[in-house]
C-alpha positions as CSV (number, residue, x, y, z in Angstrom):
1,X,26.8,225.5,-146.0
2,X,25.6,225.6,-149.8
3,X,28.8,224.8,-152.0
4,X,29.0,228.0,-155.0
5,X,28.7,225.4,-157.8
6,X,25.4,225.0,-157.1
7,X,24.9,227.7,-158.7
8,X,27.5,227.5,-160.9
9,X,25.4,223.5,-162.3
10,X,22.0,225.2,-162.7
11,X,23.1,228.4,-164.7
12,X,25.1,225.7,-167.4
13,X,22.1,224.1,-167.9
14,X,21.2,223.9,-171.8
15,X,17.2,225.0,-170.5
16,X,14.8,228.7,-170.9
17,X,14.8,229.5,-167.1
18,X,14.9,232.3,-164.6
19,X,16.8,232.1,-161.6
20,X,15.8,234.8,-159.0
21,X,17.1,235.0,-155.3
22,X,15.3,237.3,-152.0
23,X,17.3,238.0,-150.2
24,X,16.6,239.6,-146.5
25,X,18.7,240.1,-143.7
26,X,17.7,238.8,-139.6
27,X,18.3,241.4,-136.5
28,X,20.9,240.5,-135.4
29,X,19.5,239.8,-131.4
30,X,16.2,237.7,-133.3
31,X,18.2,235.4,-135.0
32,X,20.3,234.3,-131.9
33,X,17.0,234.4,-130.3
34,X,15.8,232.0,-132.3
35,X,18.6,229.8,-132.8
36,X,18.9,229.4,-129.1
37,X,15.9,228.8,-129.1
38,X,16.7,225.7,-131.5
39,X,18.9,224.5,-129.4
40,X,16.4,224.2,-126.1
41,X,14.0,222.4,-128.6
42,X,17.3,219.6,-129.6
43,X,17.7,219.5,-125.9
44,X,14.7,218.9,-124.4
45,X,14.5,216.1,-127.3
46,X,17.2,214.4,-126.6
47,X,16.8,214.1,-123.3
48,X,13.1,212.7,-124.7
49,X,15.2,210.1,-126.6
50,X,17.0,209.5,-123.2
51,X,14.4,208.7,-121.4
52,X,13.1,206.3,-124.4
53,X,16.2,204.5,-124.4
54,X,15.8,203.8,-121.0
55,X,12.5,202.7,-120.5
56,X,13.2,200.8,-123.4
57,X,16.6,199.5,-121.5
58,X,19.2,200.8,-123.8
59,X,22.1,202.2,-123.2
60,X,21.0,206.7,-122.9
61,X,24.0,207.7,-123.9
62,X,23.3,206.1,-127.5
63,X,21.2,209.4,-129.6
64,X,20.0,209.3,-133.2
65,X,22.5,210.2,-135.7
66,X,20.1,213.3,-136.7
67,X,19.6,214.3,-133.3
68,X,23.7,214.3,-132.8
69,X,24.7,216.1,-135.8
70,X,21.3,218.7,-135.4
71,X,22.9,219.7,-132.1
72,X,26.2,220.5,-133.3
73,X,25.0,222.1,-136.4
74,X,22.6,224.5,-134.0
75,X,25.8,225.3,-131.7
76,X,28.4,225.9,-134.4
77,X,25.7,228.6,-136.0
78,X,25.7,230.1,-133.0
79,X,28.6,230.2,-132.4
80,X,29.2,232.3,-135.8
81,X,26.4,235.0,-135.6
82,X,28.0,235.4,-131.9
83,X,32.1,235.6,-132.2
84,X,32.8,235.1,-136.6
85,X,30.8,238.5,-137.5
86,X,28.4,236.7,-139.1
87,X,25.2,238.0,-139.8
88,X,21.4,236.1,-140.6
89,X,19.6,236.1,-144.0
90,X,16.2,234.4,-145.3
91,X,16.7,233.1,-148.2
92,X,13.9,231.8,-150.8
93,X,15.5,230.7,-154.4
94,X,13.0,230.3,-157.0
95,X,13.7,228.9,-160.3
96,X,11.1,229.1,-163.1
97,X,11.7,226.8,-166.2
98,X,9.9,227.0,-169.2
99,X,9.8,224.5,-172.6
100,X,8.2,224.4,-175.7
101,X,6.2,221.3,-174.0
102,X,5.4,219.0,-171.9
103,X,8.4,216.3,-171.3
104,X,11.0,218.5,-171.8
105,X,9.8,220.8,-169.4
106,X,9.6,217.8,-166.9
107,X,12.9,216.7,-168.0
108,X,14.1,220.1,-167.3
109,X,12.9,220.2,-163.9
110,X,14.2,216.9,-163.1
111,X,17.2,217.8,-163.7
112,X,17.0,220.7,-161.8
113,X,16.0,219.2,-158.9
114,X,19.0,216.4,-159.4
115,X,21.1,219.7,-159.1
116,X,20.4,220.8,-156.4
117,X,19.7,217.2,-154.1
118,X,23.6,217.2,-155.2
119,X,24.5,219.3,-152.8
120,X,21.7,218.8,-150.1
121,X,19.1,221.2,-151.3
122,X,15.1,220.0,-152.1
123,X,13.3,222.5,-154.7
124,X,9.9,221.8,-154.1
125,X,7.3,222.3,-157.1
126,X,5.6,224.9,-156.7
127,X,2.3,223.3,-157.7
128,X,-1.0,225.8,-157.0
129,X,1.5,228.3,-156.2
130,X,2.4,229.2,-160.0
131,X,1.2,232.2,-159.9
132,X,3.1,233.6,-157.2
133,X,6.5,232.0,-158.4
134,X,6.1,233.3,-161.8
135,X,5.4,236.5,-159.9
136,X,8.6,235.9,-157.0
137,X,10.4,235.7,-160.2
138,X,9.9,239.0,-161.8
139,X,12.0,242.2,-161.5
140,X,10.5,243.8,-158.9
141,X,12.4,242.7,-156.1
142,X,8.6,241.2,-154.5
143,X,8.4,237.9,-153.0
144,X,5.2,235.9,-152.8
145,X,6.7,232.5,-151.5
146,X,6.2,232.4,-148.2
147,X,9.3,229.2,-148.4
148,X,12.3,230.7,-146.8
149,X,16.0,229.1,-145.9
150,X,18.0,230.4,-142.9
151,X,21.8,231.1,-144.4
152,X,24.7,232.9,-142.8
153,X,27.1,235.9,-144.6
154,X,29.5,233.1,-145.7
155,X,26.9,230.5,-147.6
156,X,25.1,233.8,-149.3
157,X,28.5,235.3,-150.1
158,X,28.2,232.1,-152.2
159,X,25.4,233.1,-154.5
160,X,27.3,236.0,-156.0
161,X,29.5,235.0,-157.9
162,X,30.9,238.0,-160.5
163,X,34.3,239.8,-160.1
164,X,34.6,243.7,-160.3
165,X,36.1,242.6,-164.2
166,X,32.7,241.0,-165.6
167,X,30.9,243.4,-163.9
168,X,32.1,246.2,-166.7
169,X,32.7,244.6,-169.6
170,X,30.3,245.7,-172.6
């Protein structure tokens, strides 16, 4: 899950940029099937790690921390999808930076990347895909960037920070 501070901090920067989000819903049954497949893959990786530990003479109950975390997170996600009425979404988040010179552009890109990293997100520069990123940032509803992050309803909802009063202001 992401914090709602991520978007707020990016938008508070004194830089010329366009932030765009493309959100696509995933069929509930397909999402559950995908997560179950990931849980099976993690189980397979656990077995492989335990086999390696036995061959090396280590305790097979000691698993890499990342594997334990992934297993726990996948199980929680499956429970959310099955019992908490959560849905799965695919999100493409693009940030187009504009600047009067290259040095300012590099600084702005570095700053936005630092903010994203602070919230455990990795922004990827679209080197060789600038045109696709720019087209995706236009108000056309067309996404040419093939990078997506899976998120639940509650995780996606943090990107909608507007209150009714703000929407009705002149």
